[in-house]
ZADO-1210 file (C-alpha; in nm, 4 decimals, padded with zeros to 6 digits):
<atoms>
<atom x="00.2090" y="02.3063" z="02.0017" code="MET" pos="1"/>
<atom x="-00.1376" y="02.2843" z="01.8533" code="GLU" pos="2"/>
<atom x="-00.2623" y="01.9583" z="01.7052" code="LEU" pos="3"/>
<atom x="-00.3465" y="02.1363" z="01.3803" code="ARG" pos="4"/>
<atom x="00.0107" y="02.2592" z="01.3456" code="THR" pos="5"/>
<atom x="00.1423" y="01.9110" z="01.4161" code="LEU" pos="6"/>
<atom x="-00.0838" y="01.7719" z="01.1426" code="ARG" pos="7"/>
<atom x="00.0602" y="02.0317" z="00.9045" code="TYR" pos="8"/>
<atom x="00.4143" y="01.9341" z="00.9976" code="PHE" pos="9"/>
<atom x="00.3464" y="01.5602" z="00.9613" code="VAL" pos="10"/>
<atom x="00.2089" y="01.6153" z="00.6106" code="ALA" pos="11"/>
<atom x="00.5224" y="01.8075" z="00.5067" code="VAL" pos="12"/>
<atom x="00.7494" y="01.5510" z="00.6747" code="ALA" pos="13"/>
<atom x="00.5847" y="01.2661" z="00.4859" code="GLU" pos="14"/>
<atom x="00.5491" y="01.4368" z="00.1486" code="GLU" pos="15"/>
<atom x="00.8905" y="01.6110" z="00.1734" code="LEU" pos="16"/>
<atom x="00.7444" y="01.8891" z="-00.0361" code="HIS" pos="17"/>
<atom x="00.5353" y="02.1893" z="00.0711" code="PHE" pos="18"/>
<atom x="00.3281" y="02.1929" z="-00.2468" code="GLY" pos="19"/>
<atom x="00.2279" y="01.8275" z="-00.2239" code="ARG" pos="20"/>
<atom x="00.1633" y="01.8602" z="00.1501" code="ALA" pos="21"/>
<atom x="-00.0619" y="02.1607" z="00.0886" code="ALA" pos="22"/>
<atom x="-00.2581" y="01.9668" z="-00.1732" code="ALA" pos="23"/>
<atom x="-00.2923" y="01.6739" z="00.0679" code="ARG" pos="24"/>
<atom x="-00.4244" y="01.9107" z="00.3369" code="LEU" pos="25"/>
<atom x="-00.6553" y="02.0902" z="00.0907" code="HIS" pos="26"/>
<atom x="-00.4984" y="02.4279" z="00.1623" code="MET" pos="27"/>
<atom x="-00.2668" y="02.6752" z="-00.0099" code="THR" pos="28"/>
<atom x="00.1086" y="02.6641" z="00.0386" code="GLN" pos="29"/>
<atom x="00.1843" y="03.0063" z="00.2012" code="PRO" pos="30"/>
<atom x="-00.0131" y="02.9497" z="00.5271" code="PRO" pos="31"/>
<atom x="00.1316" y="02.5995" z="00.5509" code="LEU" pos="32"/>
<atom x="00.4861" y="02.7347" z="00.5183" code="SER" pos="33"/>
<atom x="00.4152" y="03.0039" z="00.7793" code="ARG" pos="34"/>
<atom x="00.2709" y="02.7509" z="01.0253" code="ALA" pos="35"/>
<atom x="00.5728" y="02.5205" z="00.9986" code="VAL" pos="36"/>
<atom x="00.8134" y="02.8146" z="01.0266" code="LYS" pos="37"/>
<atom x="00.6308" y="02.9308" z="01.3406" code="GLN" pos="38"/>
<atom x="00.6589" y="02.5795" z="01.4829" code="LEU" pos="39"/>
<atom x="01.0358" y="02.5910" z="01.4287" code="GLU" pos="40"/>
<atom x="01.0476" y="02.9302" z="01.6000" code="THR" pos="41"/>
<atom x="00.8457" y="02.8017" z="01.8961" code="ASP" pos="42"/>
<atom x="01.0716" y="02.4985" z="01.9367" code="LEU" pos="43"/>
<atom x="01.3902" y="02.6936" z="01.8757" code="GLY" pos="44"/>
<atom x="01.5353" y="02.4552" z="01.6190" code="CYS" pos="45"/>
<atom x="01.5351" y="02.3765" z="01.2490" code="GLU" pos="46"/>
<atom x="01.3004" y="02.0889" z="01.1612" code="LEU" pos="47"/>
<atom x="01.3341" y="02.0955" z="00.7826" code="LEU" pos="48"/>
<atom x="01.6077" y="02.1781" z="00.5363" code="ARG" pos="49"/>
<atom x="01.4542" y="02.3562" z="00.2366" code="ARG" pos="50"/>
<atom x="01.5752" y="02.3273" z="-00.1239" code="SER" pos="51"/>
<atom x="01.4251" y="02.4154" z="-00.4648" code="PRO" pos="52"/>
<atom x="01.3249" y="02.0500" z="-00.5150" code="THR" pos="53"/>
<atom x="01.1678" y="01.9884" z="-00.1731" code="GLY" pos="54"/>
<atom x="01.2681" y="01.9418" z="00.1881" code="VAL" pos="55"/>
<atom x="01.4541" y="01.6941" z="00.4066" code="THR" pos="56"/>
<atom x="01.4111" y="01.6272" z="00.7759" code="LEU" pos="57"/>
<atom x="01.6758" y="01.7313" z="01.0247" code="THR" pos="58"/>
<atom x="01.7430" y="01.4923" z="01.3164" code="PRO" pos="59"/>
<atom x="01.5135" y="01.7101" z="01.5290" code="ALA" pos="60"/>
<atom x="01.2487" y="01.6993" z="01.2573" code="GLY" pos="61"/>
<atom x="01.2645" y="01.3194" z="01.2329" code="ALA" pos="62"/>
<atom x="01.2186" y="01.2932" z="01.6093" code="LEU" pos="63"/>
<atom x="00.9262" y="01.5356" z="01.6083" code="LEU" pos="64"/>
<atom x="00.7625" y="01.3408" z="01.3238" code="HIS" pos="65"/>
<atom x="00.7609" y="01.0213" z="01.5307" code="ASP" pos="66"/>
<atom x="00.6359" y="01.2017" z="01.8417" code="GLU" pos="67"/>
<atom x="00.3720" y="01.3943" z="01.6478" code="ALA" pos="68"/>
<atom x="00.2341" y="01.0775" z="01.4872" code="CYS" pos="69"/>
<atom x="00.1957" y="00.9253" z="01.8347" code="THR" pos="70"/>
<atom x="00.0259" y="01.2361" z="01.9741" code="LEU" pos="71"/>
<atom x="-00.2122" y="01.2685" z="01.6796" code="LEU" pos="72"/>
<atom x="-00.3072" y="00.9014" z="01.6994" code="ALA" pos="73"/>
<atom x="-00.3892" y="00.9430" z="02.0686" code="ARG" pos="74"/>
<atom x="-00.5950" y="01.2532" z="01.9954" code="ALA" pos="75"/>
<atom x="-00.7914" y="01.0709" z="01.7263" code="ASP" pos="76"/>
<atom x="-00.8535" y="00.7822" z="01.9635" code="GLN" pos="77"/>
<atom x="-00.9750" y="01.0163" z="02.2365" code="ALA" pos="78"/>
<atom x="-01.2064" y="01.1924" z="01.9920" code="ARG" pos="79"/>
<atom x="-01.3533" y="00.8600" z="01.8798" code="ALA" pos="80"/>
<atom x="-01.4151" y="00.7488" z="02.2388" code="ARG" pos="81"/>
<atom x="-01.5816" y="01.0779" z="02.3335" code="VAL" pos="82"/>
<atom x="-01.8078" y="01.0598" z="02.0280" code="ALA" pos="83"/>
<atom x="-01.9042" y="00.7030" z="02.1171" code="ALA" pos="84"/>
<atom x="-01.9786" y="00.8002" z="02.4771" code="ALA" pos="85"/>
<atom x="-02.1917" y="01.0925" z="02.3612" code="ALA" pos="86"/>
<atom x="-02.3898" y="00.8709" z="02.1279" code="GLY" pos="87"/>
<atom x="-02.3039" y="01.0842" z="01.8243" code="THR" pos="88"/>
<atom x="-02.3737" y="00.9013" z="01.4976" code="ALA" pos="89"/>
<atom x="-02.0234" y="00.9064" z="01.3504" code="THR" pos="90"/>
<atom x="-01.8396" y="00.6771" z="01.1109" code="LEU" pos="91"/>
<atom x="-01.4632" y="00.7123" z="01.0764" code="THR" pos="92"/>
<atom x="-01.3306" y="00.5744" z="00.7489" code="ILE" pos="93"/>
<atom x="-00.9627" y="00.4914" z="00.7122" code="GLY" pos="94"/>
<atom x="-00.8004" y="00.5116" z="00.3708" code="THR" pos="95"/>
<atom x="-00.4635" y="00.3970" z="00.2438" code="LEU" pos="96"/>
<atom x="-00.2944" y="00.5842" z="-00.0432" code="ALA" pos="97"/>
<atom x="-00.5644" y="00.6209" z="-00.3127" code="ASP" pos="98"/>
<atom x="-00.7868" y="00.3364" z="-00.1912" code="SER" pos="99"/>
<atom x="-01.0861" y="00.5683" z="-00.1532" code="ALA" pos="100"/>
<atom x="-01.0487" y="00.6916" z="-00.5117" code="GLU" pos="101"/>
<atom x="-01.0318" y="00.3308" z="-00.6306" code="GLN" pos="102"/>
<atom x="-01.3750" y="00.2637" z="-00.4818" code="VAL" pos="103"/>
<atom x="-01.5103" y="00.5769" z="-00.6468" code="GLY" pos="104"/>
<atom x="-01.7451" y="00.8605" z="-00.5561" code="THR" pos="105"/>
<atom x="-02.0592" y="00.6470" z="-00.5923" code="ARG" pos="106"/>
<atom x="-01.9998" y="00.4961" z="-00.2480" code="LEU" pos="107"/>
<atom x="-01.9898" y="00.8379" z="-00.0800" code="ALA" pos="108"/>
<atom x="-02.3092" y="00.9471" z="-00.2578" code="VAL" pos="109"/>
<atom x="-02.4923" y="00.6232" z="-00.1782" code="ALA" pos="110"/>
<atom x="-02.3888" y="00.6156" z="00.1872" code="TYR" pos="111"/>
<atom x="-02.4816" y="00.9774" z="00.2527" code="ARG" pos="112"/>
<atom x="-02.8166" y="00.9169" z="00.0829" code="HIS" pos="113"/>
<atom x="-02.8904" y="00.6242" z="00.3165" code="GLN" pos="114"/>
<atom x="-02.7478" y="00.7902" z="00.6298" code="HIS" pos="115"/>
<atom x="-02.7842" y="01.1695" z="00.5885" code="PRO" pos="116"/>
<atom x="-02.7512" y="01.2363" z="00.9630" code="ALA" pos="117"/>
<atom x="-02.4272" y="01.0423" z="01.0091" code="VAL" pos="118"/>
<atom x="-02.1082" y="01.2442" z="01.0448" code="ARG" pos="119"/>
<atom x="-01.8266" y="01.1004" z="00.8304" code="ILE" pos="120"/>
<atom x="-01.4621" y="01.1399" z="00.9274" code="ARG" pos="121"/>
<atom x="-01.1737" y="01.0397" z="00.7018" code="ILE" pos="122"/>
<atom x="-00.8366" y="00.9285" z="00.8359" code="ARG" pos="123"/>
<atom x="-00.5561" y="00.8661" z="00.5872" code="GLU" pos="124"/>
<atom x="-00.2618" y="00.6465" z="00.6860" code="ALA" pos="125"/>
<atom x="00.0819" y="00.5970" z="00.5395" code="ASP" pos="126"/>
<atom x="00.2051" y="00.2603" z="00.4127" code="LEU" pos="127"/>
<atom x="00.3398" y="00.1458" z="00.7494" code="THR" pos="128"/>
<atom x="-00.0057" y="00.0570" z="00.8849" code="ASP" pos="129"/>
<atom x="-00.2316" y="-00.1184" z="00.6317" code="PRO" pos="130"/>
<atom x="-00.5056" y="-00.1509" z="00.8977" code="THR" pos="131"/>
<atom x="-00.5109" y="00.2304" z="00.9413" code="ILE" pos="132"/>
<atom x="-00.5577" y="00.2011" z="01.3159" code="GLY" pos="133"/>
<atom x="-00.8465" y="-00.0494" z="01.3267" code="LEU" pos="134"/>
<atom x="-00.7107" y="-00.2318" z="01.6303" code="ARG" pos="135"/>
<atom x="-00.6495" y="00.0914" z="01.8205" code="ALA" pos="136"/>
<atom x="-01.0027" y="00.2107" z="01.7516" code="GLY" pos="137"/>
<atom x="-00.8855" y="00.5040" z="01.5395" code="LEU" pos="138"/>
<atom x="-01.1190" y="00.4088" z="01.2535" code="VAL" pos="139"/>
<atom x="-01.4423" y="00.2106" z="01.2241" code="ASP" pos="140"/>
<atom x="-01.3839" y="00.0745" z="00.8768" code="VAL" pos="141"/>
<atom x="-01.0860" y="00.0804" z="00.6408" code="ALA" pos="142"/>
<atom x="-01.0438" y="00.0872" z="00.2637" code="LEU" pos="143"/>
<atom x="-00.7039" y="-00.0703" z="00.2168" code="THR" pos="144"/>
<atom x="-00.5063" y="-00.3454" z="00.0468" code="ARG" pos="145"/>
<atom x="-00.4211" y="-00.6971" z="00.1595" code="ALA" pos="146"/>
<atom x="-00.2291" y="-00.8921" z="00.2740" code="PRO" pos="147"/>
<atom x="-00.1775" y="-00.7961" z="00.6370" code="PHE" pos="148"/>
<atom x="-00.2199" y="-00.9593" z="00.9763" code="ASP" pos="149"/>
<atom x="-00.6001" y="-00.9845" z="00.9975" code="ASP" pos="150"/>
<atom x="-00.6195" y="-01.1283" z="01.3485" code="THR" pos="151"/>
<atom x="-00.9410" y="-00.9883" z="01.4952" code="GLY" pos="152"/>
<atom x="-01.0192" y="-00.8093" z="01.1680" code="ILE" pos="153"/>
<atom x="-01.2871" y="-00.9013" z="00.9163" code="SER" pos="154"/>
<atom x="-01.2267" y="-00.8277" z="00.5482" code="THR" pos="155"/>
<atom x="-01.4158" y="-00.8393" z="00.2239" code="ARG" pos="156"/>
<atom x="-01.2419" y="-00.8279" z="-00.1129" code="VAL" pos="157"/>
<atom x="-01.3748" y="-00.5554" z="-00.3392" code="LEU" pos="158"/>
<atom x="-01.1404" y="-00.6093" z="-00.6331" code="ARG" pos="159"/>
<atom x="-00.8166" y="-00.7862" z="-00.7284" code="SER" pos="160"/>
<atom x="-00.5540" y="-00.5989" z="-00.9307" code="ASP" pos="161"/>
<atom x="-00.2495" y="-00.7433" z="-01.1115" code="PRO" pos="162"/>
<atom x="00.0882" y="-00.6258" z="-00.9858" code="ILE" pos="163"/>
<atom x="00.3699" y="-00.4632" z="-01.1775" code="GLY" pos="164"/>
<atom x="00.7244" y="-00.3559" z="-01.0981" code="VAL" pos="165"/>
<atom x="00.8114" y="00.0136" z="-01.1173" code="VAL" pos="166"/>
<atom x="01.1381" y="00.0917" z="-01.2962" code="LEU" pos="167"/>
<atom x="01.3138" y="00.3930" z="-01.4353" code="ARG" pos="168"/>
<atom x="01.2275" y="00.4404" z="-01.8011" code="ALA" pos="169"/>
<atom x="01.5979" y="00.4021" z="-01.8913" code="ASP" pos="170"/>
<atom x="01.6344" y="00.0741" z="-01.6997" code="ASP" pos="171"/>
<atom x="01.7649" y="-00.2160" z="-01.9153" code="PRO" pos="172"/>
<atom x="01.4502" y="-00.4134" z="-01.8286" code="LEU" pos="173"/>
<atom x="01.2086" y="-00.1289" z="-01.9014" code="ALA" pos="174"/>
<atom x="01.1321" y="-00.2481" z="-02.2561" code="ASP" pos="175"/>
<atom x="01.0191" y="-00.5940" z="-02.1447" code="ARG" pos="176"/>
<atom x="00.6546" y="-00.6942" z="-02.1805" code="ASP" pos="177"/>
<atom x="00.6630" y="-00.8983" z="-01.8598" code="ARG" pos="178"/>
<atom x="00.9075" y="-00.9815" z="-01.5807" code="LEU" pos="179"/>
<atom x="00.9487" y="-01.2440" z="-01.3082" code="ARG" pos="180"/>
<atom x="01.0406" y="-01.1726" z="-00.9475" code="LEU" pos="181"/>
<atom x="01.3603" y="-01.3782" z="-00.9658" code="ASP" pos="182"/>
<atom x="01.4874" y="-01.1456" z="-01.2396" code="GLU" pos="183"/>
<atom x="01.4812" y="-00.8658" z="-00.9815" code="LEU" pos="184"/>
<atom x="01.6366" y="-01.0477" z="-00.6858" code="ALA" pos="185"/>
<atom x="01.9699" y="-00.8648" z="-00.7152" code="ASP" pos="186"/>
<atom x="01.8098" y="-00.5189" z="-00.7310" code="ARG" pos="187"/>
<atom x="01.7846" y="-00.2636" z="-00.4515" code="ARG" pos="188"/>
<atom x="01.4338" y="-00.2624" z="-00.3068" code="TRP" pos="189"/>
<atom x="01.2877" y="00.0042" z="-00.0806" code="PHE" pos="190"/>
<atom x="01.2233" y="-00.0806" z="00.2848" code="ARG" pos="191"/>
<atom x="00.9471" y="-00.0055" z="00.5326" code="PHE" pos="192"/>
<atom x="01.0223" y="00.1245" z="00.8840" code="PRO" pos="193"/>
<atom x="01.0722" y="-00.1217" z="01.1677" code="GLU" pos="194"/>
<atom x="00.7466" y="-00.2503" z="01.3122" code="GLY" pos="195"/>
<atom x="00.5637" y="-00.2596" z="00.9789" code="THR" pos="196"/>
<atom x="00.3272" y="-00.5561" z="00.9410" code="ASP" pos="197"/>
<atom x="00.5463" y="-00.8530" z="00.8257" code="PRO" pos="198"/>
<atom x="00.2896" y="-00.9917" z="00.5777" code="LEU" pos="199"/>
<atom x="00.2418" y="-00.6510" z="00.4202" code="TRP" pos="200"/>
<atom x="00.6160" y="-00.5886" z="00.4088" code="GLN" pos="201"/>
<atom x="00.6934" y="-00.9251" z="00.2478" code="ALA" pos="202"/>
<atom x="00.4303" y="-00.8699" z="-00.0238" code="PHE" pos="203"/>
<atom x="00.5381" y="-00.5219" z="-00.1309" code="TRP" pos="204"/>
<atom x="00.9169" y="-00.5252" z="-00.0907" code="THR" pos="205"/>
<atom x="00.9937" y="-00.8174" z="-00.3186" code="GLY" pos="206"/>
<atom x="01.2593" y="-01.0891" z="-00.2805" code="PRO" pos="207"/>
<atom x="01.5716" y="-01.0167" z="-00.0723" code="PRO" pos="208"/>
<atom x="01.8982" y="-00.9671" z="-00.2556" code="GLY" pos="209"/>
<atom x="02.1889" y="-01.2086" z="-00.2686" code="ALA" pos="210"/>
<atom x="02.2951" y="-01.1049" z="00.0821" code="ASP" pos="211"/>
<atom x="01.9477" y="-01.1888" z="00.2159" code="GLY" pos="212"/>
<atom x="01.8346" y="-00.8330" z="00.2927" code="ARG" pos="213"/>
<atom x="01.7138" y="-00.5119" z="00.1323" code="HIS" pos="214"/>
<atom x="01.9363" y="-00.2063" z="00.1308" code="ASP" pos="215"/>
<atom x="01.7181" y="00.0551" z="-00.0382" code="GLY" pos="216"/>
<atom x="01.5804" y="00.3683" z="00.1279" code="PRO" pos="217"/>
<atom x="01.3122" y="00.3547" z="00.3973" code="VAL" pos="218"/>
<atom x="00.9767" y="00.4823" z="00.2674" code="ILE" pos="219"/>
<atom x="00.6418" y="00.5602" z="00.4272" code="ARG" pos="220"/>
<atom x="00.4198" y="00.6740" z="00.1393" code="THR" pos="221"/>
<atom x="00.3431" y="00.5682" z="-00.2167" code="ALA" pos="222"/>
<atom x="00.4956" y="00.8923" z="-00.3410" code="HIS" pos="223"/>
<atom x="00.8198" y="00.8222" z="-00.1540" code="GLU" pos="224"/>
<atom x="00.8281" y="00.4779" z="-00.3182" code="CYS" pos="225"/>
<atom x="00.8064" y="00.6284" z="-00.6663" code="LEU" pos="226"/>
<atom x="01.0647" y="00.8944" z="-00.5875" code="GLN" pos="227"/>
<atom x="01.3048" y="00.6315" z="-00.4506" code="SER" pos="228"/>
<atom x="01.2844" y="00.4516" z="-00.7852" code="VAL" pos="229"/>
<atom x="01.3464" y="00.7751" z="-00.9743" code="LEU" pos="230"/>
<atom x="01.6299" y="00.9097" z="-00.7599" code="TRP" pos="231"/>
<atom x="01.7915" y="00.6002" z="-00.6072" code="ASN" pos="232"/>
<atom x="01.7403" y="00.3497" z="-00.8902" code="ASP" pos="233"/>
<atom x="01.5517" y="00.1147" z="-00.6574" code="THR" pos="234"/>
<atom x="01.2560" y="-00.0943" z="-00.7699" code="VAL" pos="235"/>
<atom x="00.9111" y="-00.1158" z="-00.6161" code="GLY" pos="236"/>
<atom x="00.5758" y="-00.2784" z="-00.6772" code="LEU" pos="237"/>
<atom x="00.2395" y="-00.1234" z="-00.7492" code="MET" pos="238"/>
<atom x="-00.1053" y="-00.2310" z="-00.8749" code="PRO" pos="239"/>
<atom x="-00.1247" y="-00.1944" z="-01.2522" code="LEU" pos="240"/>
<atom x="-00.4496" y="-00.0037" z="-01.2025" code="ALA" pos="241"/>
<atom x="-00.2389" y="00.2850" z="-01.0653" code="HIS" pos="242"/>
<atom x="00.0070" y="00.2986" z="-01.3565" code="SER" pos="243"/>
<atom x="-00.1594" y="00.6027" z="-01.5136" code="GLN" pos="244"/>
<atom x="-00.0394" y="00.8206" z="-01.2245" code="VAL" pos="245"/>
<atom x="00.3311" y="00.7480" z="-01.2700" code="LEU" pos="246"/>
<atom x="00.5623" y="01.0506" z="-01.2804" code="PRO" pos="247"/>
<atom x="00.7557" y="01.1173" z="-01.5991" code="GLU" pos="248"/>
<atom x="01.0663" y="00.9003" z="-01.6216" code="GLY" pos="249"/>
<atom x="00.9096" y="00.5893" z="-01.4666" code="LEU" pos="250"/>
<atom x="00.7356" y="00.2884" z="-01.6143" code="THR" pos="251"/>
<atom x="00.5617" y="-00.0205" z="-01.4765" code="VAL" pos="252"/>
<atom x="00.6119" y="-00.3721" z="-01.6156" code="ILE" pos="253"/>
<atom x="00.3607" y="-00.6506" z="-01.5329" code="PRO" pos="254"/>
<atom x="00.4937" y="-00.9308" z="-01.3103" code="LEU" pos="255"/>
<atom x="00.4159" y="-01.2797" z="-01.4376" code="ALA" pos="256"/>
<atom x="00.4530" y="-01.4642" z="-01.1068" code="ASP" pos="257"/>
<atom x="00.3278" y="-01.2118" z="-00.8479" code="ALA" pos="258"/>
<atom x="-00.0082" y="-01.2670" z="-00.6776" code="PRO" pos="259"/>
<atom x="-00.2667" y="-00.9937" z="-00.7324" code="PRO" pos="260"/>
<atom x="-00.3245" y="-00.7142" z="-00.4833" code="SER" pos="261"/>
<atom x="-00.6691" y="-00.7263" z="-00.3228" code="ASP" pos="262"/>
<atom x="-00.8477" y="-00.3993" z="-00.2576" code="LEU" pos="263"/>
<atom x="-01.0424" y="-00.4753" z="00.0592" code="VAL" pos="264"/>
<atom x="-01.2766" y="-00.3248" z="00.3101" code="ILE" pos="265"/>
<atom x="-01.1814" y="-00.4136" z="00.6677" code="ALA" pos="266"/>
<atom x="-01.3361" y="-00.3674" z="01.0097" code="TRP" pos="267"/>
<atom x="-01.2821" y="-00.4814" z="01.3682" code="ASN" pos="268"/>
<atom x="-01.4573" y="-00.8161" z="01.4112" code="SER" pos="269"/>
<atom x="-01.5502" y="-00.7324" z="01.7709" code="ALA" pos="270"/>
<atom x="-01.7009" y="-00.3968" z="01.6795" code="HIS" pos="271"/>
<atom x="-01.9522" y="-00.4443" z="01.3986" code="THR" pos="272"/>
<atom x="-02.2250" y="-00.1798" z="01.4150" code="THR" pos="273"/>
<atom x="-02.5230" y="-00.1247" z="01.1827" code="PRO" pos="274"/>
<atom x="-02.3409" y="00.1724" z="01.0292" code="LEU" pos="275"/>
<atom x="-02.0391" y="-00.0456" z="00.9523" code="ILE" pos="276"/>
<atom x="-02.2535" y="-00.3273" z="00.8106" code="ARG" pos="277"/>
<atom x="-02.4323" y="-00.0790" z="00.5853" code="SER" pos="278"/>
<atom x="-02.1014" y="00.0629" z="00.4629" code="PHE" pos="279"/>
<atom x="-01.9647" y="-00.2838" z="00.3854" code="VAL" pos="280"/>
<atom x="-02.2797" y="-00.3872" z="00.2009" code="SER" pos="281"/>
<atom x="-02.2897" y="-00.0720" z="-00.0094" code="LEU" pos="282"/>
<atom x="-01.9184" y="-00.0896" z="-00.0949" code="ALA" pos="283"/>
<atom x="-01.9516" y="-00.4540" z="-00.1987" code="THR" pos="284"/>
<atom x="-02.2608" y="-00.3944" z="-00.4101" code="ALA" pos="285"/>
<atom x="-02.1221" y="-00.0891" z="-00.5871" code="LEU" pos="286"/>
<atom x="-01.7845" y="-00.2428" z="-00.6752" code="THR" pos="287"/>
<atom x="-01.9540" y="-00.5507" z="-00.8224" code="ARG" pos="288"/>
<atom x="-02.2215" y="-00.3648" z="-01.0195" code="SER" pos="289"/>
</atoms>
């Protein structure tokens, strides 16, 4: 199994759709489909069940997804350590969902202008790790959202965004101008996988139901969150700044009593290099100008 093929498979497993996975990987769909099919042939088992609307993971596919994520993380860590040992001027930037787009293209232009010889790597994480691998050394700096356990991690707030609740457009509460969290306590909320940062999980999954727990589907990506609302009639939270990207059939209602979501830049407190300090300074200046 090649690492590139595993990256292809992980993208499909997380997007549950070949078209979206291809867009995420910046490639066309046919070679992606062929690569995943060849992986199934090599392993001698079905990893995905295809349908006109997307794909679902088989038990073997779910297992491979977990193993592949571990292998890819180790490979990224090894690559980062080798680059550091070789003295290569490299900055690895971690992004969460559309956090990089929220900062804008001006940061990329400004940073490359100041550091034209620096190689930039981008590592995108799913919603289960808001630090995007900072503690493991997988990234040097992260564009992400708080709150999360920031032990050993320095952060700087770039912007605060109000929060809204995502509902189906035909939901009885969808015509409200504003809602409170207690009005949603009896709803089904999505869940994050086990091991997800507790602070992050508590912020984004809302109040527990009457039985003291959530019983909605487990999600890993922002897209899965939106699809769980559309297909399973769950509810989820999102920054109002993202509401323009909602799929048809969904709406977002502002929450009156929810704290805002902070878009932050984060880095390992014990590993602050001149390249990281420059990135933080530029990001801060550009988002406040």
